[in-house]
Steps between C-alpha positions, in 0.01 A plus 500: 500500500652836394481846644260738319668771293346767725672341800836497329463862399419586861805307620719679246374839625567389855857401403552835330379681813727274707797582279436872544493455878823293485667770287385766751631299794837452326517873426411582860763256629770664285406847635472390862761472773458123460654493151810280472715803420385705796517212746852422381603859571368500859786375707604551864864510599638282777590806705128583530464210748749631753835378632689179456285239676339171392140616515565788264684264264205259516243774428711630213538150351123438524428842349726417201337160461148640508598789271643260243188282517265801461699627203486157339129453577419841350690412184333160469153638574538772233615244247214261580248784457660574165480133400134491602432799275672322211297185566176692503594674174585157357160369602344798322686476167595131513837384631616408154438861392713657773804695384825302532647749747196463727523119487872522575441742790226276644727196505793705632287608793388142563866384495594777744213402733608135494864600564387717793289217641791256472739745663259555793463123541877456504536774760254316724707181464818671627594467866371763736849630574435805281266644764686704760467370852563682827715258698408658835124481460480214242275724292517441127434809290 
């Protein structure tokens, strides 16, 4: 049993509206403080955490870890939103009718997402010795 033509037309219009929203979200992300470029520029120096003591070192190490993860997440999120826009456009015009550069970009984004996922999985497999630990209090930062 097929879908009536009117239903397909409605779905296509919904996809076009969705693509416009995705494009707007991507544009907003690029202009916001959460853009990968702006997040990457927001750094705190070690001296901001005070003197030479283990707790300050631990806080600084955690700050750097979280900052790197947020920068990466922002980059991956922006790319996935872009890929979603390409996919919606492909659903509209037919994937075989997409321009070669859009097809290439879509698969490039998917490869980057897979690489990011594999890298995160590998990081989770590494021993926990990367996390700073205060020897006096046994607190892991």
